[in-house]
C-alpha positions in Angstrom: -2.6 60.6 -13.3 -3.6 62.5 -10.2 -2.5 61.1 -6.9 -5.8 60.3 -5.0 -5.9 59.5 -1.3 -8.1 56.6 -0.2 -9.8 56.7 3.2 -9.8 54.0 5.8 -12.5 54.1 8.5 -11.8 53.2 12.0 -14.4 51.7 14.3 -13.3 51.5 18.0 -15.3 50.2 21.0 -15.5 53.1 23.3 -17.3 52.4 26.6 -17.4 48.7 26.0 -18.7 47.4 29.3 -21.4 49.9 29.9 -22.9 49.5 26.4 -22.6 45.8 26.3 -24.4 45.4 29.7 -27.1 47.9 28.5 -27.7 45.8 25.4 -27.7 42.5 27.1 -30.4 42.8 29.7 -31.6 46.3 30.3 -28.8 46.6 32.9 -30.6 44.6 35.6 -28.3 43.7 38.4 -29.0 40.1 39.6 -27.3 40.7 42.9 -30.0 43.1 44.0 -32.7 40.4 44.7 -33.2 40.6 48.4 -33.1 37.6 50.7 -35.9 35.4 52.1 -37.9 36.4 55.2 -38.6 34.0 58.0 -42.2 33.1 58.4 -42.8 32.8 62.1 -46.1 31.0 61.9 -48.8 29.8 59.5 -51.4 32.5 60.1 -53.1 33.5 56.8 -51.6 37.0 56.8 -48.1 35.5 57.0 -48.6 33.2 54.0 -47.4 36.2 52.0 -43.9 35.6 53.3 -44.0 32.0 52.2 -45.0 33.0 48.6 -42.3 35.7 48.8 -39.6 33.2 49.8 -40.7 30.9 47.0 -40.4 33.8 44.6 -36.9 34.5 45.7 -36.0 30.9 45.2 -37.5 30.8 41.7 -35.8 34.1 40.9 -32.4 32.6 42.0 -33.1 29.6 39.7 -33.9 32.0 36.8 -37.6 30.9 36.7 -38.7 34.4 36.3 -42.3 33.9 35.4 -42.8 31.5 38.3 -41.1 34.1 40.6 -43.6 36.8 39.3 -46.5 34.4 40.1 -45.2 33.9 43.6 -44.7 37.6 44.2 -48.2 38.3 42.8 -49.6 35.9 45.5 -47.5 37.6 48.2 -48.8 41.1 47.1 -52.4 39.9 47.0 -52.1 38.7 50.6 -50.0 41.7 51.7 -50.6 44.8 49.5 -48.0 46.9 51.3 -45.2 44.3 50.8 -42.4 46.6 49.5 -39.8 43.9 48.9 -42.3 41.8 46.9 -42.9 44.7 44.5 -39.2 45.4 44.3 -38.2 41.8 43.4 -41.2 41.4 41.1 -39.8 44.4 39.3 -36.4 42.7 39.0 -38.1 39.6 37.5 -40.0 41.7 35.0 -36.7 43.3 33.9 -35.2 39.9 33.3 -38.2 39.2 31.0 -37.6 42.6 29.3 -40.7 44.2 30.6 -39.2 47.5 31.6 -42.5 49.4 31.8 -43.9 46.8 34.2 -40.7 46.8 36.2 -40.8 50.6 36.6 -44.4 50.4 37.9 -43.2 47.9 40.5 -40.2 49.9 41.5 -42.4 53.0 41.8 -44.7 51.1 44.2 -41.7 49.7 46.2 -40.3 53.3 46.6 -43.7 54.7 47.6 -43.8 52.0 50.4 -40.1 52.3 51.4 -38.4 55.5 50.2 -35.1 54.5 51.8 -34.5 51.4 49.7 -31.4 52.4 47.6 -31.6 49.3 45.5 -35.1 50.1 44.4 -33.9 53.5 43.1 -30.9 51.8 41.5 -33.0 49.2 39.7 -35.5 51.8 38.6 -32.6 53.8 37.1 -31.5 50.8 35.1 -35.1 50.2 33.9 -35.4 53.8 32.9 -32.1 53.8 31.1 -33.1 50.6 29.1 -36.3 52.5 28.1 -34.4 55.5 26.9 -35.2 57.8 29.8 -31.6 58.9 30.5 -32.6 62.0 32.5 -34.8 59.9 34.8 -32.1 57.3 35.1 -29.5 59.9 36.1 -31.9 61.3 38.8 -32.4 57.8 40.2 -28.7 57.0 40.3 -28.2 60.2 42.1 -30.9 59.4 44.6 -29.3 56.0 45.2 -26.1 57.7 46.1 -27.8 60.1 48.4 -29.3 57.2 50.3 -26.2 55.0 50.2 -22.9 56.9 49.4 -21.1 53.5 49.2 -23.1 52.3 46.2 -20.2 51.8 43.7 -22.4 50.6 40.9 -24.6 53.7 41.1 -21.5 55.9 40.6 -20.3 53.6 37.7 -23.6 53.7 35.8 -24.1 57.4 36.4 -20.6 57.8 35.0 -21.7 55.9 31.9 -24.6 58.2 31.4 -22.2 61.2 31.6 -19.9 59.5 29.1 -22.9 59.1 26.7 -23.6 62.8 27.0 -19.9 63.6 26.2 -19.3 64.9 29.8 -16.0 63.0 30.0 -14.6 64.9 33.0 -17.8 64.3 34.9 -17.7 60.6 33.9 -14.1 60.3 35.2 -15.2 61.9 38.6 -17.9 59.2 39.0 -15.5 56.4 37.9 -13.0 57.6 40.4 -15.6 57.3 43.2 -16.6 53.8 42.0 -13.0 52.7 42.0 -12.4 54.2 45.4 -15.3 52.1 46.8 -14.4 49.0 44.8 -10.7 48.8 44.1 -11.0 45.8 41.8 -13.7 47.3 39.6 -12.3 46.3 36.3 -15.2 47.7 34.3 -14.8 51.1 35.9 -11.1 51.1 35.1 -11.9 50.3 31.5 -14.5 53.0 31.1 -12.4 55.6 32.9 -9.7 54.8 30.4 -12.2 55.4 27.5 -13.1 58.7 29.0 -9.5 59.7 29.3 -8.9 58.6 25.7 -11.7 61.0 24.6 -9.9 63.7 26.4 -6.7 62.7 24.5 -5.0 61.6 27.8 -3.6 58.5 26.1 -1.1 57.8 28.8 -3.8 57.8 31.4 -6.0 55.7 29.2 -3.3 53.1 28.8 -2.7 53.0 32.6 -6.4 52.4 33.2 -6.9 49.8 30.5 -3.8 48.0 31.9 -5.3 48.1 35.4 -8.6 46.7 34.1 -6.7 43.8 32.5 -4.6 43.2 35.6 -7.8 42.9 37.6 -9.5 40.7 35.0 -7.3 39.2 32.3 -10.2 37.9 30.3 -11.7 41.2 29.3 -11.2 41.1 25.5 -12.7 44.6 25.1 -10.1 46.1 27.5 -7.3 44.7 25.3 -9.1 46.1 22.2 -9.3 49.5 23.9 -5.7 49.3 25.0 -4.7 48.7 21.4 -6.6 51.8 20.3 -4.9 53.9 22.9 -1.5 52.7 21.8 -2.5 53.4 18.2 -3.4 56.9 19.1 0.1 57.3 20.7 1.6 56.0 17.5 2.9 52.7 19.0 1.7 50.4 16.3 3.5 47.3 17.6 1.9 47.5 21.0 -1.4 48.3 19.4 -1.2 45.2 17.2 -0.1 43.0 20.2 -3.1 44.3 22.2 -5.6 43.6 19.4 -4.0 40.1 19.0 -4.6 39.4 22.7 -8.3 40.6 22.3 -9.0 38.1 19.4 -7.2 35.3 21.2 -9.7 35.7 24.1 -12.7 36.3 21.8 -12.3 34.5 18.5 -15.2 36.2 16.8 -14.3 39.7 17.9 -14.8 41.4 14.5 -14.2 44.9 15.9 -10.8 43.9 17.2 -9.9 42.3 13.8 -11.0 45.5 12.0 -8.9 47.6 14.4 -5.8 45.4 14.1 -6.2 45.6 10.4 -6.3 49.4 10.6 -3.1 49.3 12.7 -1.4 47.1 10.1 -2.6 49.4 7.4 -0.9 52.3 9.2 2.2 50.2 9.5 2.0 49.6 5.7 1.5 45.9 6.1 -1.3 45.9 3.5 -1.4 42.1 3.1 -1.8 41.6 6.8 -4.5 44.3 6.9 -6.4 42.5 4.1 -6.3 39.3 6.2 -7.6 41.0 9.3 -10.4 42.9 7.5 -11.4 39.5 5.9 -11.5 37.9 9.4 -13.8 40.8 10.5 -16.1 40.2 7.6 -16.0 36.4 8.1 -17.4 37.1 11.6 -19.8 39.8 10.6 -20.8 39.5 7.0 -22.6 42.9 6.8 -19.7 44.9 8.4 -19.6 47.9 6.1 -16.5 49.4 7.8 -14.4 46.3 7.2 -15.4 46.1 3.5 -14.4 49.8 3.0 -11.2 49.3 4.8 -10.3 46.1 2.8 -11.0 48.2 -0.3 -8.5 50.7 0.9 -5.9 48.0 1.6 -6.5 46.4 -1.8 -6.0 49.7 -3.5 -2.6 50.0 -1.9 -1.8 46.6 -3.3 -2.9 47.8 -6.7 -5.8 45.4 -6.8 -8.2 48.0 -8.1 -10.9 45.6 -9.3 -11.0 44.1 -5.8 -11.1 47.5 -4.3 -14.1 48.4 -6.3 -15.9 45.2 -5.3 -15.3 45.7 -1.6 -16.4 49.4 -1.7 -19.5 48.2 -3.5 -20.2 45.7 -0.7 -19.7 48.5 1.8 -22.3 50.6 0.0 -24.6 47.6 -0.2 -24.8 47.5 3.6 -24.7 51.2 4.1 -25.9 53.3 1.2 -24.9 56.5 3.0 -21.3 55.5 3.5 -19.6 58.6 2.0 -16.0 57.3 2.2 -17.0 54.0 0.5 -18.2 56.1 -2.5 -15.0 58.1 -2.4 -12.8 55.0 -2.4 -14.8 53.3 -5.1 -14.5 56.3 -7.3 -10.7 56.4 -6.8 -10.4 52.7 -7.6 -12.6 53.2 -10.7 -10.4 56.1 -11.9 -7.5 53.7 -11.8 -9.5 51.4 -14.0 -10.4 54.3 -16.4 -14.1 53.8 -15.4 -15.9 57.0 -16.1 -18.5 56.3 -13.5 -15.9 57.3 -10.9 -17.3 60.9 -11.2 -20.8 59.8 -10.1 -19.3 58.2 -7.0 -17.3 61.3 -6.1 -20.4 63.4 -6.6 -22.3 61.2 -4.2 -19.4 61.3 -1.7 -19.6 65.1 -1.9 -23.4 65.2 -1.4 -22.9 63.0 1.7 -20.5 65.6 3.2 -16.9 64.6 2.0 -15.3 67.7 0.5 -12.7 65.6 -1.2 -15.4 64.0 -3.2 -16.6 67.4 -4.5 -13.0 68.3 -5.3 -12.4 65.2 -7.3 -15.7 65.5 -9.1 -14.8 69.0 -10.2 -11.9 67.6 -12.2 -14.3 65.5 -14.3 -15.3 66.6 -17.8 -18.9 67.8 -17.8 
């Protein structure tokens, strides 16, 4: 019988911090809410400051709608109250109203064009809305106003990373770290940019620095493991992934990655256990089903390999390598439908599927 090669698919977390923050809350930075203002007397025009201060208090207590109501009152009494527009925008971001937040940040900037935090918050709101070009322009404007704004450099670096400008991203991360030497997230993401440039030694150094700055960053251990894996040091890779899942018990990506490292180390039983842990924590994780299929194939559990590849296809019907692997396992079971799977893999862009299908009797 022909010697067929199964395919394991790796899924690594690249810029873990930047993306996680983006998904969590539209990137709003709570620390940017600006402080209360002293109301010197009780004249009607200065009641606006009382409402503003109440809004700041409610914002700090995460009573965002109450804060918006207070800022509304302040703005009604004082239509040119730039800080009230700015902080109302922050509260709207926390309520996931990016459009309304941008309108408020626009107004705040029109009233006070030197408020770097207003540009920074508008950048985050634009990014959460998918306007990456606008976000980049606002991060740059933030830096022009305040060259010591470490977060603006960090987030602009993240945008550059997303656009595959890894050298540009590193330059911005360098600046963020220079301004904030304990910036664990920036070390982590700079490591990911270096890993994209195949500077694995530099990536390992940065991930290690991120961990030394904050030992609870599970994603930094995961990324460190992937850098070691790229260097071929499977033991250190496995140890790093193990640390990641010890911190975050449901970290399905790290379980999948540790399983991949064990697969490379020919510990196929250990790989199956890790892929199973990944699936237990994310039941629709197509990558882990496909990878467990590959590991089961190595253990000559061809029936189990077919079942897992089928599950991978169930959750991703365009998963070319799952069709390839299922076809290979079916061939070992003398199942003629292997040819259809290889044809599908070929149609989805895997040349090996086309090559295998060409050996089938027409």
